[in-house]
C-alpha positions in Angstrom: 178.7 97.2 118.4 175.3 97.5 120.2 175.1 99.2 123.6 172.7 98.6 126.5 171.7 101.7 128.4 170.4 100.3 131.7 168.4 102.2 134.2 167.7 100.7 137.6 164.8 102.3 139.5 163.6 101.7 143.0 160.2 103.3 143.9 159.8 104.3 147.5 156.1 103.3 147.7 153.4 101.2 145.9 151.8 104.5 144.7 155.2 105.6 143.2 155.7 102.3 141.6 152.2 102.4 139.9 152.9 105.9 138.7 156.3 104.9 137.4 155.0 101.9 135.4 152.2 104.0 134.0 154.6 106.7 132.9 157.1 104.2 131.4 154.3 102.4 129.5 152.4 105.4 128.3 155.2 107.9 127.6 158.8 107.4 128.5 159.7 104.2 126.6 158.0 105.5 123.5 159.9 108.8 123.7 163.2 106.9 123.9 162.3 104.7 120.9 161.9 108.0 118.9 165.6 108.8 119.5 167.7 108.0 116.4 169.6 104.7 117.0 167.5 103.4 119.9 166.5 100.0 118.7 164.4 98.7 121.6 163.2 99.3 125.1 162.3 96.8 127.8 161.1 97.2 131.4 161.2 94.4 133.9 160.1 94.1 137.5 163.1 92.7 139.4 161.8 93.0 142.9 158.7 94.3 144.6 159.4 98.0 144.0 162.4 97.7 141.7 162.5 98.0 138.0 165.1 97.6 135.3 164.8 99.5 132.0 167.0 98.3 129.2 167.4 100.3 126.0 169.4 98.9 123.2 171.2 101.4 121.0 172.9 100.6 117.7 176.3 101.8 119.0 178.0 104.1 121.5 177.7 107.0 119.1 173.9 106.7 119.0 173.8 106.6 122.8 176.0 109.7 123.0 173.6 111.5 120.7 170.8 110.6 123.2 172.9 112.0 126.1 173.8 115.2 124.1 170.4 116.0 122.6 167.6 114.2 124.5 168.6 113.1 128.0 168.3 116.5 129.7 164.8 117.1 128.4 163.6 113.6 129.2 165.0 113.7 132.8 163.3 117.1 133.3 160.0 115.5 132.3 160.6 112.8 135.0 161.5 115.5 137.6 158.2 117.3 136.8 156.2 114.1 137.5 158.0 112.6 140.5 158.8 114.3 143.8 162.4 114.4 145.0 163.2 111.1 146.7 160.2 109.3 145.3 162.5 107.2 143.1 166.1 106.1 143.4 167.7 105.9 139.9 171.0 104.4 138.8 172.2 104.3 135.2 175.0 102.4 133.5 176.1 101.4 130.0 177.1 97.9 128.8 178.4 96.8 125.4 176.8 93.7 123.9 179.7 91.4 122.9 177.6 88.4 121.9 174.0 88.2 120.8 172.2 85.1 119.6 168.6 84.3 118.7 166.9 81.0 118.3 165.6 81.8 114.8 161.9 81.8 115.7 
């Protein structure tokens, strides 16, 4: 069953938000898509300085591989780019129980 890895991020300033979107677009999402089992990545702006990143993994085992082998290094990269307190980050997992497409 597919799993959503959701990361909610609130930037503390416009400058931080711009830096965040640039980093997500130019580096981070692509890095996550290289993780075995990561099927897609999506970033949405949900409020003025708030963003949702949704990564779809093929199953919970693939997400666990991300946690075990990749997450520490990727989070370290973020910590090297952003100052402490520059972003507020919350993470959660969700199982997709139903998925439909319109056939287009």
